[in-house]
C-alpha positions as CSV (number, residue, x, y, z in Angstrom):
1,M,-128.0,-38.3,-3.8
2,Q,-128.2,-41.4,-1.7
3,I,-126.8,-41.0,1.9
4,Y,-125.3,-44.1,3.5
5,R,-124.5,-44.6,7.3
6,A,-121.7,-47.1,6.4
7,H,-119.5,-47.9,3.5
8,A,-117.9,-51.5,3.1
9,L,-114.8,-51.2,1.0
10,V,-113.8,-54.5,-0.5
11,C,-110.2,-54.8,-2.1
12,R,-110.5,-56.1,-5.6
13,G,-107.0,-55.8,-6.6
14,T,-105.2,-58.6,-8.2
15,G,-103.8,-60.0,-5.0
16,C,-107.2,-60.2,-3.2
17,S,-109.1,-61.3,-6.2
18,S,-106.9,-64.3,-6.4
19,H,-108.1,-65.1,-2.8
20,K,-112.0,-64.9,-3.4
21,A,-112.4,-61.1,-3.3
22,E,-115.2,-61.4,-5.9
23,E,-117.2,-64.0,-3.9
24,I,-116.8,-62.0,-0.7
25,F,-118.0,-58.8,-2.6
26,N,-121.1,-60.7,-4.0
27,E,-121.9,-62.3,-0.7
28,L,-121.7,-59.1,1.1
29,E,-124.2,-57.6,-1.2
30,R,-126.5,-60.7,-0.9
31,Q,-126.3,-60.5,3.0
32,L,-127.2,-56.9,2.9
33,Q,-130.1,-57.4,0.7
34,D,-131.4,-60.5,2.9
35,K,-131.2,-58.2,6.1
36,K,-132.8,-55.2,4.3
37,L,-129.6,-53.1,4.8
38,T,-129.0,-52.0,1.1
39,N,-130.2,-48.5,1.8
40,E,-128.0,-48.0,4.7
41,V,-124.7,-49.7,3.8
42,K,-123.0,-49.2,0.4
43,V,-120.6,-51.9,-0.9
44,V,-117.7,-50.4,-2.7
45,T,-115.0,-51.6,-5.0
46,A,-111.5,-50.5,-3.8
47,G,-107.8,-50.8,-4.7
48,C,-105.0,-52.2,-2.9
49,L,-104.2,-51.0,0.9
50,G,-101.1,-52.9,0.6
51,L,-102.0,-55.7,3.2
52,C,-101.2,-58.3,0.8
53,K,-100.3,-61.1,3.2
54,S,-103.5,-60.8,4.9
55,G,-105.9,-60.6,1.9
56,P,-108.7,-60.5,1.1
57,N,-109.4,-57.3,3.0
58,L,-112.5,-55.5,4.0
59,V,-112.7,-51.9,5.4
60,I,-115.7,-50.7,7.1
61,Y,-116.3,-46.8,7.5
62,P,-117.0,-44.8,9.5
63,E,-115.3,-47.0,12.0
64,G,-112.3,-47.7,9.9
65,A,-112.3,-51.4,10.8
66,I,-109.9,-53.4,8.8
67,Y,-111.2,-57.1,8.5
68,S,-108.4,-59.4,6.9
69,G,-107.9,-62.8,5.8
70,L,-111.6,-63.4,5.2
71,Q,-113.5,-66.3,4.1
72,V,-116.7,-66.2,2.3
73,E,-118.5,-67.6,5.3
74,D,-117.3,-64.8,7.4
75,V,-119.3,-62.2,5.6
76,E,-122.6,-63.1,7.3
77,E,-121.1,-62.9,10.7
78,I,-119.7,-59.2,9.8
79,V,-123.0,-58.0,8.6
80,T,-125.0,-59.5,11.3
81,E,-122.7,-58.4,14.2
82,H,-121.0,-55.1,12.8
83,L,-123.4,-53.7,10.3
84,L,-126.6,-54.8,12.0
85,K,-125.9,-54.7,15.7
86,G,-122.9,-52.4,15.7
87,R,-120.5,-54.8,17.3
88,I,-117.0,-55.2,15.8
89,V,-116.0,-58.7,15.1
90,K,-112.6,-58.4,16.8
91,R,-111.3,-62.1,15.9
92,L,-111.3,-61.0,12.2
93,L,-109.6,-57.5,12.7
94,F,-106.1,-57.0,11.2
95,G,-103.2,-57.0,13.3
96,D,-103.1,-54.2,16.0
97,T,-106.2,-52.3,14.6
98,E,-107.9,-52.6,17.8
99,A,-107.6,-49.7,20.4
100,D,-108.7,-49.2,23.9
101,A,-111.6,-47.0,23.0
102,G,-112.4,-48.6,19.7
103,I,-110.7,-48.9,16.3
104,K,-107.3,-47.2,15.5
105,S,-106.9,-44.8,12.5
106,L,-104.9,-46.1,9.6
107,D,-102.0,-44.0,10.7
108,D,-101.8,-45.5,14.1
109,V,-101.8,-49.1,12.9
110,G,-98.2,-50.7,12.9
111,F,-98.1,-51.4,9.3
112,F,-99.0,-47.7,8.2
113,K,-97.5,-45.9,11.0
114,R,-94.2,-45.5,9.2
115,Q,-95.5,-44.9,5.9
116,K,-96.5,-41.8,4.0
117,R,-98.9,-42.3,1.2
118,I,-98.5,-40.0,-1.8
119,A,-98.3,-42.0,-5.0
120,L,-100.7,-44.5,-3.1
121,R,-102.7,-41.8,-1.5
122,N,-106.2,-42.9,-3.0
123,C,-105.6,-46.9,-3.3
124,G,-107.9,-48.5,-0.9
125,V,-109.6,-45.4,-0.3
126,I,-111.8,-44.6,-3.4
127,N,-113.6,-46.7,-5.8
128,P,-111.0,-46.8,-8.6
129,E,-113.9,-47.3,-11.2
130,S,-115.5,-44.0,-10.2
131,I,-114.4,-40.6,-11.6
132,D,-116.7,-38.8,-9.2
133,E,-114.9,-40.5,-6.3
134,Y,-111.5,-39.3,-7.6
135,L,-112.9,-35.7,-8.3
136,A,-114.1,-35.6,-4.5
137,F,-110.6,-36.4,-3.4
138,D,-109.2,-33.3,-5.2
139,G,-109.0,-35.3,-8.6
140,Y,-108.3,-33.2,-11.7
141,K,-107.6,-30.1,-9.4
142,A,-104.0,-30.1,-10.4
143,L,-104.9,-30.2,-14.1
144,T,-107.3,-27.4,-13.7
145,K,-104.8,-25.3,-12.0
146,V,-102.1,-26.0,-14.8
147,L,-104.4,-25.2,-17.5
148,T,-105.9,-22.0,-16.0
149,E,-103.2,-20.6,-14.0
150,M,-99.7,-21.6,-15.4
151,E,-97.5,-21.6,-18.3
152,P,-95.8,-24.8,-19.3
153,A,-92.5,-23.6,-18.3
154,E,-94.1,-22.7,-14.7
155,V,-95.1,-26.4,-14.5
156,I,-91.7,-27.8,-15.2
157,D,-90.0,-25.3,-12.9
158,V,-92.4,-26.6,-10.0
159,L,-91.2,-30.0,-10.9
160,K,-87.5,-29.1,-10.9
161,K,-87.8,-27.3,-7.5
162,S,-89.5,-30.4,-6.1
163,Q,-86.6,-32.4,-7.0
164,L,-88.7,-35.5,-7.9
165,R,-86.6,-38.2,-9.4
166,G,-87.8,-41.0,-11.8
167,R,-89.3,-43.8,-9.7
168,G,-88.7,-46.4,-12.4
169,G,-84.9,-47.0,-12.2
170,A,-81.8,-44.8,-12.0
171,G,-83.6,-41.9,-10.5
172,F,-83.1,-39.1,-13.3
173,P,-84.6,-35.8,-12.2
174,T,-88.0,-35.6,-13.5
175,G,-88.2,-31.9,-14.1
176,T,-85.0,-31.9,-16.1
177,K,-86.4,-34.7,-18.4
178,W,-89.5,-32.9,-18.9
179,E,-87.4,-29.7,-19.7
180,F,-85.5,-31.6,-22.4
181,A,-88.7,-32.8,-24.1
182,A,-90.2,-29.2,-23.8
183,K,-87.2,-27.6,-25.5
184,A,-86.9,-30.1,-28.3
185,E,-88.4,-28.5,-31.5
186,S,-91.2,-30.5,-33.4
187,K,-94.7,-30.1,-34.4
188,Q,-95.5,-33.4,-33.2
189,K,-94.4,-34.7,-29.5
190,Y,-95.5,-37.6,-27.3
191,V,-96.0,-38.4,-23.7
192,C,-95.4,-42.0,-22.8
193,C,-96.0,-44.1,-19.6
194,N,-94.0,-47.3,-18.8
195,A,-96.4,-49.5,-17.0
196,D,-94.8,-52.7,-18.1
197,E,-93.2,-53.5,-14.6
198,G,-91.4,-56.8,-15.4
199,D,-89.3,-57.3,-12.2
200,P,-90.1,-60.4,-10.3
201,G,-92.3,-59.8,-7.3
202,A,-92.7,-56.2,-8.2
203,F,-96.4,-54.9,-8.4
204,M,-96.2,-51.2,-7.4
205,D,-97.3,-49.7,-10.7
206,R,-100.1,-52.3,-11.1
207,S,-101.4,-51.4,-7.8
208,I,-101.6,-47.8,-8.6
209,L,-103.6,-48.5,-11.9
210,E,-105.9,-50.8,-10.2
211,G,-106.6,-48.4,-7.2
212,D,-106.2,-45.0,-8.6
213,P,-106.0,-45.0,-12.6
214,H,-107.0,-41.3,-12.9
215,S,-104.1,-40.1,-11.0
216,L,-102.0,-41.3,-14.2
217,V,-104.7,-40.0,-16.7
218,E,-104.4,-36.5,-15.0
219,A,-100.7,-36.6,-14.5
220,M,-100.2,-37.5,-18.2
221,A,-102.4,-34.7,-19.3
222,I,-100.3,-32.2,-17.3
223,A,-97.1,-33.6,-18.8
224,G,-98.6,-33.2,-22.4
225,Y,-99.3,-29.6,-21.5
226,A,-95.9,-28.9,-20.2
227,V,-94.0,-30.3,-22.9
228,G,-96.1,-29.3,-25.8
229,A,-97.7,-32.8,-26.7
230,D,-101.3,-33.8,-27.7
231,K,-101.0,-37.5,-27.6
232,G,-100.0,-40.0,-25.1
233,F,-99.6,-43.6,-25.0
234,I,-99.6,-45.9,-21.9
235,Y,-97.5,-49.3,-22.3
236,I,-98.9,-52.0,-20.1
237,R,-98.4,-55.5,-20.1
238,A,-101.4,-57.7,-21.0
239,E,-100.8,-59.8,-18.0
240,Y,-102.6,-56.9,-15.9
241,P,-106.3,-57.5,-16.8
242,I,-107.7,-55.5,-14.0
243,A,-105.5,-52.6,-14.3
244,V,-106.1,-52.7,-18.2
245,K,-109.9,-52.8,-17.7
246,R,-109.8,-49.9,-15.0
247,L,-107.4,-47.7,-17.0
248,R,-109.6,-48.0,-20.2
249,L,-112.7,-47.0,-17.8
250,A,-110.7,-44.1,-16.5
251,I,-109.8,-42.8,-20.0
252,E,-113.5,-43.3,-21.2
253,Q,-114.8,-41.3,-18.2
254,A,-112.2,-38.6,-18.4
255,K,-113.3,-37.9,-22.1
256,E,-117.0,-37.7,-21.1
257,Y,-116.2,-35.1,-18.3
258,G,-114.2,-33.2,-20.9
259,L,-110.9,-33.8,-19.1
260,L,-109.5,-35.6,-22.2
261,G,-109.8,-35.0,-25.9
262,E,-110.3,-31.7,-27.6
263,N,-110.3,-28.3,-25.9
264,I,-110.0,-29.5,-22.3
265,L,-111.9,-27.3,-19.9
266,N,-112.3,-24.8,-22.7
267,T,-108.8,-23.7,-22.5
268,G,-107.8,-24.7,-26.1
269,F,-105.5,-27.6,-25.1
270,N,-105.9,-31.0,-26.8
271,F,-104.7,-34.3,-25.3
272,D,-105.7,-37.9,-26.0
273,L,-104.5,-41.1,-24.6
274,E,-104.3,-44.5,-26.0
275,I,-103.3,-47.9,-24.4
276,R,-100.7,-50.3,-25.9
277,L,-100.5,-53.8,-24.5
278,G,-97.2,-55.4,-24.2
279,A,-96.6,-59.2,-24.4
280,G,-94.5,-59.6,-21.1
281,A,-91.0,-58.9,-22.2
282,F,-88.8,-57.8,-19.6
283,V,-86.6,-55.9,-21.9
284,C,-89.5,-53.6,-23.1
285,G,-89.1,-52.1,-19.6
286,E,-85.9,-50.3,-21.1
287,E,-87.2,-47.1,-22.8
288,T,-85.8,-47.4,-26.4
289,A,-87.3,-50.9,-26.5
290,L,-90.6,-49.9,-25.0
291,L,-90.9,-47.2,-27.8
292,T,-89.9,-49.6,-30.4
293,S,-92.6,-52.0,-29.3
294,I,-95.4,-49.2,-29.1
295,E,-94.4,-48.7,-32.9
296,G,-95.2,-52.2,-33.6
297,K,-91.7,-53.5,-34.0
298,R,-89.8,-56.1,-32.0
299,G,-88.9,-54.8,-28.7
300,E,-85.3,-54.3,-28.9
301,P,-83.0,-51.3,-27.5
302,R,-81.6,-48.8,-29.6
303,P,-78.4,-46.9,-29.1
304,R,-78.3,-43.7,-27.2
305,P,-77.8,-40.7,-27.6
306,P,-80.1,-39.5,-29.2
307,F,-82.4,-40.0,-26.1
308,P,-86.1,-40.2,-26.4
309,A,-86.6,-36.3,-25.3
310,V,-84.9,-35.5,-28.6
311,K,-85.9,-38.4,-31.1
312,G,-88.3,-41.0,-29.5
313,L,-91.5,-42.4,-30.7
314,W,-91.6,-42.4,-34.5
315,G,-88.7,-40.3,-34.4
316,Q,-90.4,-37.5,-32.6
317,P,-89.4,-35.9,-29.2
318,T,-91.0,-38.1,-26.4
319,L,-91.4,-37.9,-22.7
320,L,-91.5,-41.3,-20.9
321,N,-91.9,-41.8,-17.0
322,N,-93.3,-44.8,-15.2
323,V,-96.7,-44.9,-13.2
324,E,-95.4,-44.1,-9.8
325,T,-93.4,-41.1,-11.2
326,Y,-96.6,-39.6,-12.6
327,A,-98.6,-40.4,-9.7
328,N,-96.5,-37.9,-7.7
329,V,-97.3,-34.9,-9.9
330,P,-100.7,-33.9,-9.0
331,P,-100.0,-33.6,-5.5
332,I,-96.7,-31.8,-6.1
333,I,-98.7,-29.4,-8.3
334,L,-101.4,-28.8,-5.8
335,N,-99.3,-28.6,-2.6
336,G,-96.1,-27.1,-4.1
337,P,-92.5,-28.0,-4.4
338,D,-91.6,-27.0,-0.9
339,W,-94.0,-29.5,0.7
340,F,-92.5,-32.2,-1.3
341,T,-88.8,-31.4,-0.5
342,Q,-89.4,-31.6,3.2
343,I,-90.0,-35.3,2.7
344,G,-87.0,-37.5,2.3
345,T,-83.3,-37.1,2.3
346,E,-81.0,-34.1,0.9
347,R,-80.6,-35.8,-2.6
348,S,-83.7,-37.9,-2.6
349,K,-86.9,-36.1,-1.9
350,G,-90.4,-37.6,-1.3
351,T,-91.5,-41.2,-0.8
352,K,-91.0,-44.5,-2.5
353,V,-93.3,-47.4,-2.8
354,F,-91.9,-50.8,-2.6
355,A,-93.3,-54.2,-3.2
356,V,-91.9,-56.3,-0.2
357,G,-91.8,-60.0,-0.4
358,G,-89.7,-62.9,0.7
359,N,-89.0,-64.0,4.3
360,I,-91.0,-61.3,6.0
361,N,-94.3,-61.5,8.0
362,N,-96.2,-58.7,6.2
363,T,-95.5,-59.0,2.7
364,G,-97.2,-56.4,0.7
365,L,-97.1,-52.8,-0.7
366,V,-95.6,-50.0,1.3
367,E,-94.7,-46.3,0.5
368,I,-92.1,-45.0,3.0
369,P,-90.3,-41.5,3.1
370,M,-87.0,-41.6,1.5
371,G,-84.2,-42.3,4.3
372,T,-86.3,-44.8,6.0
373,T,-83.9,-47.6,7.2
374,L,-84.2,-51.2,6.2
375,R,-84.6,-52.1,9.9
376,E,-87.7,-50.1,9.9
377,V,-89.2,-51.6,7.0
378,I,-88.4,-55.1,8.1
379,Y,-89.4,-54.9,11.7
380,E,-91.7,-52.1,12.3
381,I,-93.7,-52.3,9.1
382,G,-93.0,-55.8,7.8
383,G,-93.4,-57.5,11.3
384,G,-90.0,-59.0,11.2
385,I,-88.7,-62.3,9.9
386,P,-90.9,-65.5,10.2
387,N,-90.0,-68.2,12.7
388,G,-87.5,-66.0,14.6
389,K,-85.0,-66.4,11.9
390,E,-82.2,-63.9,11.3
391,F,-82.3,-61.2,8.6
392,K,-79.5,-62.0,6.1
393,A,-79.9,-59.7,3.3
394,A,-82.2,-57.6,1.0
395,Q,-82.4,-57.6,-2.7
396,T,-83.4,-54.2,-4.2
397,G,-84.1,-53.1,-7.9
398,G,-85.1,-56.6,-8.9
399,P,-82.8,-58.6,-11.4
400,S,-81.1,-55.4,-12.2
401,G,-80.2,-54.4,-8.4
402,G,-78.0,-55.9,-5.8
403,C,-78.1,-57.5,-2.2
404,I,-77.7,-55.4,0.8
405,P,-76.1,-57.5,3.8
406,A,-77.4,-57.3,7.5
407,S,-74.5,-55.3,8.5
408,H,-76.0,-52.4,6.6
409,I,-79.5,-53.1,8.0
410,D,-79.5,-49.4,9.3
411,T,-78.5,-47.5,6.1
412,P,-81.1,-45.1,4.9
413,I,-82.6,-46.1,1.8
414,D,-82.3,-43.5,-0.9
415,Y,-80.9,-43.5,-4.5
416,D,-77.4,-42.6,-3.6
417,T,-76.8,-45.0,-0.7
418,L,-78.1,-47.8,-2.4
419,V,-75.8,-47.1,-5.4
420,E,-72.8,-46.9,-2.8
421,L,-73.8,-50.3,-1.5
422,G,-73.8,-51.9,-5.0
423,A,-77.6,-52.1,-5.2
424,M,-80.1,-49.6,-6.9
425,M,-83.5,-48.3,-6.2
426,G,-85.1,-49.7,-9.4
427,S,-88.7,-49.7,-9.8
428,G,-89.1,-50.8,-6.2
429,G,-88.9,-54.4,-5.7
430,L,-87.7,-55.4,-2.1
431,I,-87.0,-59.2,-1.4
432,I,-86.2,-60.0,2.2
433,M,-83.9,-63.1,2.9
434,D,-83.2,-64.9,6.0
435,E,-80.4,-67.1,7.4
436,D,-81.5,-70.0,5.3
437,T,-80.9,-68.4,1.9
438,C,-77.9,-69.2,-0.3
439,M,-76.6,-66.0,-1.8
440,V,-74.9,-67.9,-4.7
441,D,-78.1,-69.5,-5.8
442,I,-80.0,-66.2,-5.4
443,A,-77.4,-64.7,-7.8
444,R,-78.1,-67.7,-10.0
445,F,-81.8,-67.2,-9.9
446,F,-81.8,-63.4,-11.0
447,L,-79.2,-64.1,-13.6
448,E,-81.3,-67.1,-15.2
449,F,-84.1,-64.5,-15.3
450,T,-82.3,-61.9,-17.2
451,V,-80.7,-64.6,-19.6
452,D,-84.4,-65.7,-20.5
453,E,-85.5,-62.1,-21.0
454,S,-82.5,-60.8,-22.9
455,C,-83.5,-59.8,-26.5
456,G,-80.2,-61.1,-27.9
457,K,-79.3,-57.9,-29.8
458,C,-75.9,-57.3,-28.4
459,P,-73.1,-60.2,-27.7
460,P,-72.1,-59.0,-24.2
461,C,-75.8,-59.7,-23.0
462,R,-76.7,-62.6,-25.3
463,I,-73.5,-64.4,-24.8
464,G,-71.9,-63.0,-21.7
465,T,-74.8,-63.6,-19.3
466,K,-75.1,-67.3,-20.4
467,R,-71.7,-67.8,-19.7
468,M,-72.1,-66.3,-16.2
469,L,-75.1,-68.5,-15.7
470,E,-73.2,-71.6,-16.8
471,I,-70.5,-71.1,-14.1
472,L,-73.0,-70.2,-11.3
473,S,-74.9,-73.4,-12.1
474,R,-71.7,-75.4,-12.0
475,I,-70.8,-73.9,-8.6
476,T,-74.3,-74.5,-7.0
477,E,-74.3,-78.0,-8.4
478,G,-71.0,-78.8,-6.7
479,R,-69.0,-78.8,-9.9
480,G,-67.2,-75.4,-9.4
481,E,-63.5,-75.0,-10.2
482,E,-60.7,-72.8,-9.0
483,G,-60.9,-69.7,-10.9
484,D,-64.5,-69.7,-11.5
485,I,-65.0,-66.8,-9.1
486,E,-62.5,-64.7,-10.8
487,K,-63.9,-65.6,-14.2
488,L,-67.3,-64.3,-13.1
489,E,-66.0,-61.2,-11.9
490,T,-64.2,-60.6,-15.2
491,L,-67.2,-61.5,-17.1
492,A,-69.5,-59.2,-15.2
493,K,-67.3,-56.1,-15.4
494,N,-67.0,-56.6,-19.1
495,I,-70.7,-56.9,-19.6
496,K,-71.4,-54.0,-17.5
497,A,-69.1,-51.9,-19.6
498,A,-70.1,-53.3,-23.2
499,A,-73.8,-54.1,-23.0
500,L,-76.1,-52.0,-25.1
501,C,-78.9,-51.4,-22.8
502,G,-79.7,-51.1,-19.1
503,L,-80.8,-54.7,-19.0
504,G,-77.5,-55.9,-20.0
505,Q,-75.3,-53.3,-18.2
506,T,-77.1,-54.2,-15.0
507,A,-77.5,-58.0,-15.3
508,P,-74.3,-58.8,-13.3
509,N,-75.3,-56.6,-10.4
510,P,-76.7,-59.4,-8.3
511,V,-73.5,-61.5,-8.9
512,L,-71.3,-58.5,-8.2
513,S,-73.1,-57.5,-4.9
514,T,-73.3,-61.0,-3.5
515,L,-69.4,-61.5,-4.4
516,R,-68.8,-58.2,-2.5
517,Y,-70.5,-59.3,0.6
518,F,-70.8,-63.0,0.5
519,R,-67.6,-64.2,-1.2
520,D,-67.0,-66.7,1.6
521,E,-70.1,-68.6,0.4
522,Y,-68.8,-68.7,-3.2
523,E,-65.4,-69.9,-1.9
524,A,-67.2,-72.7,0.3
525,H,-69.1,-73.9,-2.8
526,V,-66.1,-74.1,-5.0
527,R,-63.5,-75.3,-2.4
528,D,-65.3,-77.1,0.1
529,K,-68.2,-78.3,-2.1
530,K,-70.6,-77.2,0.7
531,C,-73.6,-74.7,0.8
532,P,-73.2,-72.9,4.2
533,A,-77.0,-72.0,4.0
534,G,-77.9,-75.7,3.4
535,A,-80.0,-74.5,0.3
536,C,-78.2,-76.0,-2.7
537,K,-79.5,-79.8,-2.8
538,S,-76.5,-80.9,-4.9
539,L,-74.2,-80.2,-2.0
540,L,-76.1,-81.7,0.7
541,D,-75.5,-85.1,2.3
542,Y,-78.6,-86.8,3.6
543,V,-77.8,-89.0,6.7
544,I,-79.9,-91.3,8.8
545,D,-79.5,-90.9,12.7
546,A,-78.9,-94.4,13.9
547,E,-80.2,-93.6,17.3
548,I,-83.6,-92.3,16.1
549,C,-84.1,-94.7,13.1
550,K,-86.7,-97.4,13.9
551,S,-85.8,-99.6,11.1
552,C,-89.1,-99.5,9.5
553,G,-87.8,-99.2,5.9
554,I,-90.2,-96.6,4.8
555,C,-87.3,-94.5,3.6
556,A,-85.8,-97.2,1.6
557,K,-89.2,-98.2,0.1
558,N,-89.7,-94.7,-1.1
559,C,-86.2,-93.9,-2.5
560,P,-86.5,-93.5,-6.1
561,V,-82.9,-94.8,-6.9
562,D,-82.6,-97.4,-4.2
563,A,-79.8,-95.6,-2.4
564,I,-80.9,-96.8,0.9
565,E,-79.9,-99.9,2.5
566,G,-80.8,-102.2,5.5
567,E,-83.2,-104.8,6.8
568,K,-86.4,-104.1,8.7
569,K,-86.1,-104.3,12.6
570,K,-82.5,-105.3,12.2
571,G,-80.7,-102.0,12.9
572,P,-80.7,-98.7,11.4
573,F,-80.8,-98.1,7.6
574,V,-77.9,-96.3,5.7
575,I,-78.0,-94.0,2.8
576,I,-75.4,-94.9,0.1
577,Q,-74.0,-91.4,-0.8
578,E,-72.7,-92.4,-4.2
579,K,-76.3,-93.4,-5.3
580,C,-78.2,-90.6,-3.5
581,I,-79.6,-87.9,-6.0
582,K,-80.4,-85.5,-3.2
583,C,-84.1,-85.4,-4.0
584,G,-85.1,-85.3,-0.3
585,T,-88.0,-87.8,-0.5
586,C,-86.5,-89.8,2.3
587,V,-86.6,-86.8,4.6
588,E,-90.3,-86.1,3.7
589,K,-91.3,-89.8,4.2
590,C,-89.5,-90.7,7.5
591,P,-92.2,-90.5,10.2
592,F,-89.6,-90.2,13.0
593,D,-87.5,-87.3,11.7
594,A,-84.4,-89.5,11.7
595,I,-83.2,-88.2,8.5
596,S,-81.3,-84.7,8.1
597,A,-79.2,-83.0,5.5
598,S,-75.9,-81.4,6.1
């Protein structure tokens, strides 16, 4: 076996790949060949470390130096200075990775210090396209232990004792769900994985699949053994080409090693996996719609009960969890339930992966112990709000979630506290908003998404959400009327009570939560025709400051509707508000910053 003195891990997940990670990988190999270092330094494909804002990223071991924000032209300097001469290129290091005596370990870097990586344990650490590297990091040990040392009921008992809750939505106890499927009587059962992940800004499951696909394969095989299933399906959206490619490769490799298929590890247990590609319908994240889509039908939800554990795929008992839930299973089996329950809060054990985006310096992927506060996520992991702005709110749970105001920034993040605040954990999207965000417009944005994604099967969702969106659009355009706020509340409550599936039942959440905490903004839009955050263009008045205006006429020349009057060099120009269409062109074109919106 070839021994190398250094390994260069290049993140080739979707985020970094969109910023020339492939070119950096190829240039790294070329530079090593030119300098005759190919027998000393190994270039390795890696998954996402979570440092998405600073990508593309390169980590060089044994030092553990994290180089970020790389350009192709930086590669030669890194190879020459670091890999050839042993001098770390400090200007390219990520954040606070430099220590007095060298390079900090990942656990000591600010971005990672508050994190605990369980579901993401191998992401960015191993080559996701190599089963041997997964095996070297305890891969398939849990499956081996289960098949050779444990009865199916013991596996379920371990999960129940661990108190692992589903990471894809409402947080139903995983062990209990597995027990329901195991107790269902049928000659044929199925194990399915929801890898659809349709929330805007969410990429937790995608990153696990891109960085550690074997963890899902192993966990689903364990699930098959526990519930008595010999067939599994992974439902993944076709927009995840890298994840699909690596998942297919992982399944092929597992079959070659006798870890999938017939008579696994000579134990008599049979289990096989297939991939089903989704077309990107958000509603197919709902479990019954997902199963209907796997069956080859239009992805629409079905009434429950019966639940999938009793009557699911093709009418047979079916176990369904999402990627992150499954990723927690192997380490729980290996380390025991007590190890897992020591992490988190009383009713929310373990960790949760969040895709952090919006108005925050360190956007990316983080995995934190349950009970971590928003303040810790925003300021200690996320590096704070850009440009010194004030934190205003956080949206959790995507379009189905709610907004948490700044007054609750020190509330521990877990399933129950989020529900009490009118939000939800969801799959793990976490959007940070600053003082310039209009909460009415945010509610409109998320509702617009759910209206577009509604399957249209039930009237409350098909019709009710459209009526809510119409009201919200009127309000943000300055055409709101007295009584609109009350209509919104009434519609929201009725839709929650009457919609068929989780998409419709939770669609009003962004509206209800923003009404709960930011009702004054709604009232300002309706009564005063003003947007307090200055974000709704239709409610802004563009004004020229007479003392700053140089009478150059550039604004008038560029105005598309001739709403600006005045003569060059003869005093300040004036915007005629009745003609102004609020396009903002005048603000962009004025070279003297004489025009502002209020």
